[in-house]
C-alpha positions as CSV (number, residue, x, y, z in Angstrom):
1,M,0.0,0.0,0.0
2,K,1.1,3.5,-0.7
3,T,1.5,6.2,1.9
4,K,-1.7,8.0,0.9
5,Q,-3.7,4.8,1.3
6,W,-2.3,4.2,4.8
7,I,-3.1,7.8,5.8
8,L,-6.7,7.4,4.5
9,L,-7.1,4.1,6.3
10,I,-5.8,5.5,9.6
11,C,-8.1,8.5,9.3
12,L,-11.1,6.3,8.6
13,L,-10.3,4.1,11.7
14,L,-9.9,7.2,13.9
15,I,-13.3,8.5,12.7
16,L,-14.9,5.1,13.4
17,C,-13.3,5.0,16.9
18,A,-14.4,8.5,17.7
19,G,-18.0,7.7,16.6
20,L,-18.1,4.5,18.6
21,S,-16.8,6.2,21.8
22,V,-19.4,8.9,21.5
23,F,-22.1,6.3,21.2
24,L,-20.7,4.1,24.1
25,L,-20.0,7.0,26.5
26,R,-23.3,8.8,26.2
27,P,-25.3,9.0,29.4
28,G,-28.0,6.5,29.9
29,E,-31.7,7.3,29.7
30,N,-33.5,8.4,32.8
31,A,-34.9,5.3,34.5
32,C,-38.5,5.2,35.7
33,F,-38.0,2.5,38.3
34,A,-35.2,1.3,40.6
35,E,-34.8,-2.2,42.2
36,I,-33.5,-2.3,45.7
37,I,-31.3,-5.4,46.3
38,S,-30.1,-6.4,49.8
39,D,-27.7,-9.3,50.3
40,G,-28.4,-10.5,46.8
41,A,-32.2,-10.6,47.1
42,A,-34.6,-8.1,45.6
43,V,-36.3,-6.3,48.4
44,K,-38.4,-3.6,46.6
45,T,-39.1,-2.0,43.3
46,V,-39.5,1.7,43.5
47,D,-41.3,4.1,41.2
48,L,-39.0,7.1,40.8
49,R,-41.9,9.3,40.0
50,V,-43.3,9.0,43.6
51,D,-41.4,10.8,46.3
52,Q,-40.7,8.6,49.3
53,S,-38.2,7.5,51.9
54,F,-37.6,4.1,53.5
55,T,-35.0,2.2,55.4
56,V,-33.4,-1.0,54.3
57,D,-32.0,-3.2,57.1
58,A,-28.9,-5.3,56.2
59,P,-28.3,-8.8,57.5
60,N,-25.1,-7.6,59.2
61,G,-27.1,-5.1,61.3
62,G,-26.4,-2.2,59.0
63,R,-29.0,0.3,57.8
64,N,-29.5,2.4,54.8
65,T,-32.1,5.1,54.3
66,V,-33.1,5.5,50.7
67,T,-34.8,8.6,49.5
68,V,-36.7,9.2,46.2
69,R,-37.2,12.8,45.3
70,E,-38.1,14.6,42.0
71,G,-37.4,11.4,39.9
72,K,-34.0,10.7,41.4
73,I,-32.9,8.2,44.1
74,A,-30.1,8.4,46.7
75,V,-28.8,6.8,49.9
76,T,-29.3,9.7,52.3
77,E,-28.2,7.9,55.5
78,A,-26.0,4.8,56.0
79,S,-24.4,3.0,58.9
80,C,-21.4,2.0,56.8
81,P,-18.0,3.5,57.8
82,D,-17.0,5.0,54.4
83,H,-20.3,6.5,53.2
84,Y,-19.4,6.1,49.5
85,C,-23.0,5.2,48.8
86,M,-24.1,8.6,50.1
87,A,-21.4,10.5,48.2
88,R,-23.0,9.3,44.9
89,G,-25.9,11.7,45.6
90,Y,-29.2,11.7,43.8
91,C,-29.2,9.7,40.5
92,D,-31.8,9.0,37.9
93,G,-30.0,6.4,35.8
94,G,-26.6,5.1,34.8
95,A,-24.4,3.0,37.1
96,Q,-25.8,1.3,40.1
97,I,-25.6,2.8,43.6
98,V,-23.7,0.3,45.8
99,C,-23.1,0.1,49.6
100,L,-20.6,-2.8,49.9
101,P,-20.4,-2.9,53.7
102,N,-24.2,-3.2,54.0
103,R,-24.6,-5.3,50.8
104,L,-27.1,-2.9,49.2
105,V,-27.4,-2.4,45.5
106,I,-29.8,0.1,43.8
107,R,-30.2,-0.9,40.1
108,F,-32.0,1.3,37.6
109,L,-34.8,-0.2,35.5
110,G,-36.7,1.0,32.4
111,E,-40.4,0.6,32.1
112,R,-40.2,-2.5,30.0
113,E,-37.9,-4.3,32.4
114,V,-40.1,-3.7,35.4
115,D,-43.3,-5.0,33.8
116,L,-42.0,-8.5,34.2
117,D,-41.2,-7.8,37.9
118,L,-44.6,-6.5,38.8
119,G,-46.4,-9.4,37.3
């Protein structure tokens, strides 16, 4: 291959990679529901459109207070020593909220996913 062809091929690959990274790194859609999982078991499915607050007790004696406000969810109080789950703040989608010491996971769901859970 000639130099011009290599340059063209490299440019096309760079454009392709840039396009894929924009697609893969875009923020997720806002979720409508969140599933609360404690110690590996689903405890509750929460509608993010309804403001509420509740406490989840962990098997190890820990506690997390989960608050839903204005379509977002957060761990607002936690008995864990590091409080990383609280530092995440209010979220409406994207990566899960996790409290490792208390074995709590908040997983975001779309409307289609939750239809199966509600039965």
